[in-house]
C-alpha positions in Angstrom: 16.7 -16.6 -13.4 17.0 -13.3 -11.5 18.7 -13.1 -8.2 16.4 -12.7 -5.1 15.7 -9.1 -4.0 16.2 -8.1 -0.4 13.8 -5.3 0.8 13.8 -4.0 4.4 11.3 -1.7 6.0 12.8 0.8 8.4 9.6 2.7 9.5 6.0 1.6 10.1 4.7 5.0 10.9 5.9 8.6 11.3 7.6 8.5 14.7 8.9 5.0 14.5 12.3 4.2 16.1 15.3 5.9 14.4 17.2 2.7 14.8 15.2 0.9 12.1 16.7 2.4 8.9 20.2 2.5 10.4 20.0 -1.1 11.5 18.9 -2.3 8.1 21.3 -0.2 6.0 24.2 -1.2 8.3 23.9 -4.8 7.1 25.0 -3.7 3.6 23.0 -6.7 2.3 19.9 -4.8 1.1 18.6 -3.9 -2.3 15.8 -1.5 -1.2 14.9 0.3 1.9 11.2 1.2 2.2 9.7 3.6 4.9 6.0 4.1 5.5 5.1 7.4 7.2 1.4 8.1 6.3 -2.0 7.6 7.8 -5.3 9.3 7.1 -5.0 11.8 10.0 -1.4 12.4 9.0 -2.5 13.6 5.6 -4.9 16.1 7.1 -2.2 17.5 9.4 0.2 17.8 6.6 -2.4 19.5 4.4 -3.0 22.1 7.2 0.7 22.6 7.6 1.2 23.2 3.9 -1.7 25.7 3.9 0.2 27.8 6.5 3.7 27.3 4.9 4.1 26.4 1.2 7.4 24.6 2.1 5.7 22.3 4.6 3.5 19.3 4.2 6.0 16.4 4.3 7.7 14.2 6.8 10.3 16.8 8.0 12.8 14.3 9.5 13.1 12.3 6.3 15.6 14.5 4.5 17.9 14.4 7.5 17.6 10.6 7.7 18.6 10.4 4.0 21.6 12.6 4.6 22.7 10.5 7.6 22.5 7.3 5.6 23.6 8.7 2.2 27.2 7.5 2.4 26.1 3.9 3.0 23.3 4.1 0.5 25.8 5.2 -2.1 28.4 2.6 -1.2 26.1 -0.4 -1.1 23.8 0.8 -3.9 20.7 0.6 -1.7 17.7 2.4 -3.2 15.0 4.1 -1.1 11.3 4.2 -1.6 9.0 6.2 0.8 5.7 8.1 1.0 7.5 10.7 3.1 6.5 13.3 0.5 3.1 13.6 2.1 1.2 16.4 0.4 4.3 18.2 -0.7 6.8 15.8 -2.4 8.4 18.7 -4.3 9.5 20.5 -1.1 10.7 17.2 0.4 12.8 16.5 -2.6 14.3 20.0 -2.5 15.2 19.5 1.2 16.9 16.2 0.4 18.8 17.5 -2.6 20.1 20.5 -0.5 21.5 18.2 2.2 23.0 15.8 -0.4 24.7 18.7 -2.2 26.3 19.8 1.1 27.7 16.3 1.5 28.9 16.2 -2.1 26.9 13.0 -2.7 24.7 12.6 -5.8 21.6 10.5 -5.5 18.8 10.9 -8.1 15.5 11.7 -6.4 12.2 11.2 -8.3 8.7 12.1 -7.1 5.4 10.4 -7.9 2.4 12.7 -7.7 -1.2 12.8 -8.7 -2.7 11.5 -5.5 -3.6 14.9 -4.1 -7.2 15.6 -5.3 -7.9 18.5 -2.9 -7.6 21.2 -5.6 -10.0 19.1 -7.7 -12.5 18.3 -4.9 -15.4 20.0 -6.7 -15.1 17.4 -9.6 -16.0 14.6 -7.2 -18.9 16.3 -5.4 -21.2 13.3 -6.4 -19.0 10.8 -4.5 -20.7 8.9 -1.6 -19.0 7.6 1.5 -18.2 3.9 1.1 -19.7 2.7 4.4 -22.5 5.2 5.3 -23.5 6.6 1.8 -23.1 10.2 3.1 -22.4 12.9 0.6 -19.0 14.5 0.2 -18.5 17.3 2.8 -18.4 20.8 1.3 -15.2 21.8 3.0 -12.3 19.4 3.1 -8.9 19.4 4.8 -7.3 16.8 2.5 -8.3 14.5 -0.3 -5.9 11.8 -1.6 -6.2 8.8 -3.8 -4.3 5.6 -2.9 -2.0 5.2 -5.9 -0.4 1.9 -6.8 3.0 0.4 -7.5 3.6 0.8 -11.3 4.5 4.5 -11.2 7.1 3.7 -8.5 8.5 1.0 -10.7 8.7 3.4 -13.6 10.6 5.9 -11.6 13.1 3.2 -10.6 13.3 2.1 -14.3 14.3 5.7 -15.1 17.3 5.5 -12.7 16.0 7.0 -9.4 18.0 6.2 -6.3 15.2 7.6 -4.1 11.5 7.5 -5.0 9.3 9.9 -3.0 5.5 9.5 -3.2 2.5 11.2 -1.7 -0.4 8.8 -0.8 0.0 5.3 -2.1 -1.1 2.0 -0.6 1.5 1.0 1.9 2.4 -2.3 0.2 3.0 -0.5 -3.1 6.5 0.6 -2.0 7.6 -3.0 -1.9 5.6 -4.1 -4.9 7.1 -1.3 -7.0 10.6 -2.5 -6.3 9.7 -6.0 -7.3 7.9 -5.0 -10.5 11.0 -3.0 -11.4 13.5 -5.8 -10.7 11.6 -8.8 -11.9 9.8 -7.1 -14.9 6.4 -8.3 -13.7 3.6 -7.1 -15.9 0.1 -5.7 -15.1 -1.4 -9.0 -16.1 0.8 -11.1 -13.6 -1.9 -11.1 -11.0 -0.6 -14.0 -8.8 2.8 -12.4 -8.7 1.4 -8.9 -8.0 -0.6 -10.4 -5.1 2.5 -12.1 -3.7 4.5 -8.9 -4.0 1.7 -7.0 -2.3 1.6 -9.6 0.5 5.4 -9.1 1.0 4.8 -5.4 1.3 1.9 -5.9 3.7 4.0 -8.1 6.0 6.8 -5.6 6.4 4.9 -2.3 6.1 4.4 -2.0 9.9 8.0 -2.5 10.8 8.7 -4.6 13.8 5.2 -5.9 14.0 6.3 -8.7 11.8 9.4 -9.6 13.9 7.6 -10.2 17.1 6.5 -6.7 18.0 3.1 -6.6 19.8 2.9 -10.4 19.6 0.2 -12.2 21.5 2.8 -14.4 23.1 4.8 -11.4 24.3 6.9 -13.2 26.8 8.9 -14.9 24.1 10.1 -11.5 22.9 10.1 -9.3 26.0 13.9 -9.5 26.6 14.5 -8.1 23.1 12.1 -5.1 23.2 15.0 -2.6 23.6 16.7 -3.9 20.4 13.9 -5.2 18.1 14.9 -6.2 14.6 13.2 -4.6 11.6 11.9 -6.9 8.9 13.5 -7.9 5.6 11.8 -9.9 2.8 13.9 -11.9 0.5 11.8 -12.2 -2.7 12.0 -14.6 -5.6 10.9 -14.0 -9.2 8.1 -16.6 -8.8 6.5 -14.7 -5.9 7.7 -16.8 -3.0 9.4 -14.8 -0.3 11.1 -15.3 3.0 10.6 -13.0 6.0 13.7 -12.5 8.2 15.6 -9.7 10.1 19.2 -8.6 10.6 21.5 -11.0 12.3 22.0 -10.2 16.0 18.9 -8.0 16.3 16.1 -8.7 18.7 12.7 -10.2 18.1 11.7 -13.4 16.5 10.4 -14.4 13.1 8.1 -17.4 13.2 4.9 -18.5 11.5 2.9 -17.0 14.4 4.5 -13.6 14.3 4.2 -13.4 10.5 0.6 -14.7 10.5 -0.4 -12.0 13.1 0.9 -9.3 10.8 -0.8 -10.9 7.7 -4.3 -10.7 9.3 -3.7 -7.1 10.5 -6.1 -4.6 8.9 -7.5 -7.0 6.3 -11.2 -7.6 5.8 -12.3 -10.4 3.6 -9.1 -12.4 2.9 -10.5 -13.4 -0.5 -10.9 -9.8 -1.6 -8.1 -7.6 -0.3 -8.4 -4.9 -3.0 -5.4 -2.9 -4.1 -4.9 -0.5 -7.1 -2.9 -3.1 -9.0 -4.5 -6.4 -8.1 -7.4 -8.0 -6.2 -5.7 -10.3 -3.7 -6.9 -13.7 -2.4 -4.8 -14.6 0.7 -7.0 -17.5 1.9 -4.5 -20.2 0.8 -1.3 -18.5 2.0 1.0 -21.0 3.7 3.8 -20.3 6.2 6.8 -22.5 6.7 9.8 -22.1 9.1 12.9 -22.6 7.0 15.5 -21.6 9.5 16.1 -19.5 12.6 14.2 -16.3 12.2 13.2 -17.3 8.6 9.7 -18.0 7.4 8.8 -18.8 3.8 5.5 -17.3 2.6 3.7 -18.8 -0.4 0.2 -19.3 -1.8 -1.1 -15.8 -2.6 -3.4 -15.5 -5.5 -4.6 -12.5 -7.5 -7.1 -11.4 -10.1 -7.8 -8.3 -12.1 -8.1 -5.1 -10.1 -11.2 -2.9 -10.0 -11.5 0.3 -12.1 -11.5 2.6 -9.1 -9.1 4.1 -6.6 -9.9 4.3 -3.0 -9.8 8.0 -1.9 -9.6 9.2 1.7 -10.7 12.7 2.5 -10.6 14.5 5.9 -12.9 17.3 7.1 -13.7 19.2 10.3 -16.8 18.3 12.2 -16.9 20.7 15.1 -14.4 20.5 18.0 -13.2 18.0 20.6 -11.6 18.3 24.0 -10.7 15.9 26.7 -8.6 15.3 29.8 -7.5 12.7 32.4 -7.1 12.8 36.1 -6.0 10.1 38.6 -8.5 9.3 41.4 -7.5 7.0 44.2 -8.7 5.7 47.6 -11.5 3.6 48.9 -14.5 3.5 46.5 -12.3 5.0 43.7 -14.6 3.7 41.0 -17.7 5.2 42.5 -15.9 8.5 43.1 -14.7 8.7 39.5 -18.2 8.0 38.1 -19.6 10.8 40.4 -16.9 13.3 39.3 -17.5 12.7 35.6 -21.2 13.0 36.0 -20.8 16.3 38.0 -18.4 17.8 35.4 -21.0 17.0 32.7 -23.9 18.4 34.7 -22.1 21.6 35.6 -20.9 22.3 32.1 -24.3 21.5 30.6 -25.9 24.0 33.0 -23.4 26.6 32.0 -24.1 25.9 28.3 -27.8 26.5 28.9 -27.2 29.7 30.7 -25.1 31.0 27.8 -27.5 29.7 25.1 -25.2 27.0 23.9 -26.3 23.6 22.7 -25.6 20.3 24.4 -22.6 18.1 23.7 -22.7 16.1 20.5 -21.0 13.3 22.3 -19.4 12.6 25.7 -17.3 9.6 26.5 -16.3 8.5 30.0 -13.8 5.7 30.6 -12.4 4.5 33.9 -9.0 3.3 32.9 -7.8 0.6 35.3 -11.2 -0.8 36.0 -11.3 -2.9 32.8 -13.9 -0.6 31.4 -12.9 -1.7 27.9 -14.2 -5.2 28.8 -17.7 -3.9 29.3 -19.9 -6.3 31.2 -17.0 -8.8 31.4 -14.8 -6.4 33.4 -13.7 -7.6 36.8 -12.0 -4.6 38.5 -14.5 -2.4 40.2 -12.5 -2.9 43.4 -9.4 -1.0 42.3 -8.1 1.7 44.6 -6.6 3.8 41.8 -7.7 4.6 38.3 -7.5 7.2 35.5 -10.7 9.0 34.7 -10.7 9.9 31.0 -13.5 12.3 29.8 -13.6 13.3 26.1 -16.3 15.5 24.6 -17.4 16.7 21.2 -19.3 20.0 20.4 -20.1 22.1 17.4 -18.7 25.3 19.0 -15.3 26.0 20.4 -16.8 28.4 23.0 -18.6 25.5 24.7 -15.4 23.4 24.9 -13.5 26.3 26.4 -16.1 26.2 29.2 -15.4 22.4 29.5 -11.7 23.1 29.6 -12.0 25.6 32.5 -14.3 23.4 34.5 -12.3 20.1 34.2 -9.7 20.9 36.8 -11.8 22.5 39.7 -12.9 19.1 40.9 -9.5 18.8 42.5 -10.7 21.1 45.3 -14.4 20.8 45.0 -15.2 17.1 44.6 -13.6 13.8 45.7 -10.4 13.4 47.8 -7.6 11.6 46.0 -7.8 13.5 42.7 -4.4 14.2 41.3 -2.4 14.1 38.0 -3.2 17.5 36.5 0.4 18.2 35.4 -0.8 18.8 31.8 -3.0 21.7 32.8 -6.3 22.5 31.2 -7.5 20.3 28.4 -6.9 21.8 25.0 -9.7 22.3 22.4 -8.9 21.1 18.9 -10.8 20.5 15.6 -12.7 17.2 15.3 -11.3 15.6 12.1 -13.3 12.9 10.4 -12.5 10.6 7.6 -14.5 10.3 4.4 -13.6 7.3 2.1 -15.0 6.9 -1.4 -14.2 5.5 -4.8 -13.1 7.5 -7.8 -12.6 6.1 -11.3 -8.9 5.5 -12.1 -9.4 7.3 -15.4 -10.0 10.5 -13.5 -6.7 10.3 -11.5 -3.6 10.5 -13.6 -0.2 10.0 -12.0 2.9 12.0 -12.7 6.6 11.2 -12.4 8.7 14.3 -11.9 5.8 16.4 -13.2 5.5 14.4 -16.4 2.3 12.3 -17.1 2.7 8.6 -16.4 1.1 6.3 -19.0 -0.2 3.3 -17.1 -0.1 -0.2 -18.6 -3.3 -1.5 -20.2 -5.2 -3.8 -17.9 -8.7 -5.3 -18.1 -10.5 -4.6 -14.9 -12.6 -7.1 -13.1 -14.7 -7.8 -10.1 -13.0 -9.4 -7.0 -13.8 -12.7 -5.5 -15.7 -12.8 -2.3 -15.6 -15.4 0.5 -18.7 -17.6 0.8 -20.5 -17.4 4.1 -18.5 -18.8 7.0 -19.7 -22.3 8.1 -20.7 -22.7 11.7 -21.0 -26.5 12.5 -22.5 -27.7 15.8 -20.1 -27.8 18.8 -18.0 -30.9 19.2 -17.5 -31.3 23.0 -17.9 -34.3 25.2 -19.9 -34.2 28.5 -16.7 -33.9 30.6 -16.0 -30.3 29.7 -14.5 -27.1 31.1 -14.1 -23.5 30.0 -10.8 -21.8 29.1 -10.1 -18.4 27.7 -9.6 -18.1 23.9 -5.9 -17.2 24.3 -5.3 -20.8 25.4 -6.5 -22.0 21.9 -5.6 -19.1 19.6 -3.6 -15.9 19.1 -4.5 -12.9 17.0 -4.2 -9.2 16.1 -6.7 -6.4 15.7 -6.6 -3.2 13.7 -8.8 -0.5 12.1 -10.1 0.9 8.9 -12.0 4.1 9.8 -14.9 3.0 12.1 -14.4 -0.7 11.2 -12.4 -3.0 13.4 -10.9 -6.3 12.2 -9.8 -9.1 14.6 -7.8 -12.0 13.1 -8.0 -15.2 15.3 -5.7 -18.1 14.5 -5.8 -21.5 16.1 -2.6 -22.7 17.9 -3.2 -26.2 16.7 -5.4 -27.7 13.9 -7.3 -29.8 16.5 -8.6 -26.6 18.1 -10.2 -25.2 15.0 -13.5 -27.2 15.1 -14.3 -25.9 18.6 -13.5 -22.3 17.6 -15.5 -22.6 14.4 -18.5 -23.8 16.4 -18.3 -21.4 19.4 -16.5 -18.2 18.2 -19.3 -17.2 15.7 -19.8 -13.7 14.3 -22.9 -13.3 16.5 -21.0 -14.5 19.6 -18.2 -12.1 19.0 -20.6 -9.2 18.4 -22.4 -10.0 21.7 -19.1 -10.2 23.6 -18.0 -6.8 22.3 -21.5 -5.4 22.2 -20.5 -2.4 24.4 -18.5 -1.2 21.4 -20.0 -2.7 18.3 -22.9 -0.7 16.9 -23.1 -2.4 13.4 -23.0 -5.9 12.1 -20.3 -8.5 12.6 -18.8 -10.7 9.9 -16.6 -13.8 10.1 -14.4 -14.9 7.2 -12.7 -18.3 7.1 -8.9 -18.3 6.6 -8.1 -21.9 5.9 -4.4 -21.4 4.9 -3.6 -19.8 8.3 -6.0 -22.0 10.3 -8.4 -19.4 11.6 -10.8 -16.5 10.9 -11.0 -12.8 10.4 -13.8 -10.9 12.1 -14.9 -7.6 10.7 -16.9 -5.4 13.1 -18.7 -2.5 11.7 -19.3 0.8 13.5 -17.1 -0.5 16.3 -14.6 2.3 17.0 -16.8 5.3 17.9 -16.0 6.9 14.5 -12.4 5.7 14.4 -9.2 7.7 14.4 -9.5 11.3 15.6 -13.2 11.1 15.2 -13.4 8.7 18.1 -13.6 9.9 21.7 -12.4 6.5 23.0 -9.0 5.9 24.5 -8.4 3.1 22.0 -9.7 4.7 18.8 -7.9 2.3 16.5 -9.0 -0.9 18.0 -5.5 -2.0 19.1 -6.9 -3.5 22.3 -9.8 -5.4 20.7 -7.9 -8.6 20.1 -6.7 -8.7 23.6 -10.2 -8.2 24.9 -11.5 -11.0 22.8 -8.7 -13.3 24.0 -10.7 -13.7 27.3 -13.7 -15.1 25.4 -14.7 -18.4 27.1 -14.4 -21.5 25.0 -15.7 -24.9 26.2 -13.2 -27.7 25.7 -12.9 -31.4 26.9 -11.6 -31.5 30.4 -9.0 -34.0 29.3 -7.3 -31.3 27.2 -6.3 -29.4 30.4 -4.9 -32.4 32.2 -1.2 -33.3 32.4 -0.1 -34.2 28.9 -3.1 -32.7 27.3 -2.9 -30.1 24.5 -3.7 -27.2 26.8 -1.4 -28.2 29.7 1.3 -25.6 28.8 -0.5 -23.0 26.8 -0.9 -19.3 28.0 
């Protein structure tokens, strides 16, 4: 029987705390350190940087991080896996090797490539967007396939101390280490699903150790010293989530469950390059202080396609904020925004320019994100946020010039222009499609990688979610959803998912009856333009809601202040649920809930 493998994640995004990797490596009790740097918009920015400088296009702080940690990595035999290579793993490796040579430390660095399809974009001109069916744009900024874990495992098999990748699925970094250590095969679908879940739990760093938890007060005193996550993985697929001793945060079934539901659609069909995952029966068990055992993941054959994300420019965007205060601040802010738009539209007409493609006004501080359920039109100070989209840069240069004059020409109490005029930048959109795996070979250090033989299949799908009649007695009252449940929201392009998990099994029937897909869509109707789906998640005691066309285009294509839906779960936590009045009485199940 193989010893358990300890894998820590020191970065959940490019820009995460520099304390994470150091904290994990300092324990000395780690087999692998993984770091996740990439997002869709990051790929487009890296591609533009490489176009200007052939030596750019990777996470530039990663080589310095490796150099700083190299003595400990060497002493403790900790191996590193990261997608910090971006669109230029070759240059990233060269920068790492240069720094290691200066230190006199030898660590073998391998690179996994093949994900960058931008030079081959013409071959995939027939691809259609997964959600909208739109054709592939003619001019792209980036185009990358989400590669899987087996090339990473092969690089480790060949003796790499550091494995650098371009775009791969985030969880593949962890799964690659487990395939290498436990010799899992391409047919071990349940094990591959379990390893993928381990990677998914830690891929966002401190989100699994109490970061951005619904019950934030239980962690608030530790925010300045949050622990980063470690998974201790067994050959049979079971794993325990923990964190370094003495670090801040908390690891409980609730914090782990919130991360599991993050950015997942149908829990029966979480599709990855190496396996189709079914997480509906996942179980969580507290096994010690800050230790949660995870089991129950199931897998089946993967599909024969890679997901590919491309980015492209769709005109230009600009936007700015100003503070407005005083009596009637809300009415003044609405009038200022309307006046700026009227003035600039008049100037557009005079210069023969078209109207805005989109304009988005938010009054931050008035609960504008709650739509019709907002309750703060009486506030005496707020931030006016006005973002706009246009096909021509010249039009947005007019907007930029006219955004600040309201400070002397409109309402009293306007302030907060320290940033100067709003800038005008390209509007970058995401295009996601499927490409046959046979058309996307991977390479290890420039040599073709021969993938294992696998029989592809079609994933399972969850059956329609049941919605039984409500079970509430006549003596009832209303409480906010947060009293009965906790949850987490995230994004995939213009799609938002919200995981909602019952605090007690007894609460689930009421949630199942009242928190329907249609009810959630109505409650968030000021954002959701498409359909809403609800998927049951019996193992975790809750649901996952998937809201289509809910983020105004998503990412940098959105003009909203919350383009990634990070706030959506918190908005939904105010949803009113009817419960028996006795539940709220002294000694009742809701007497001490948030």
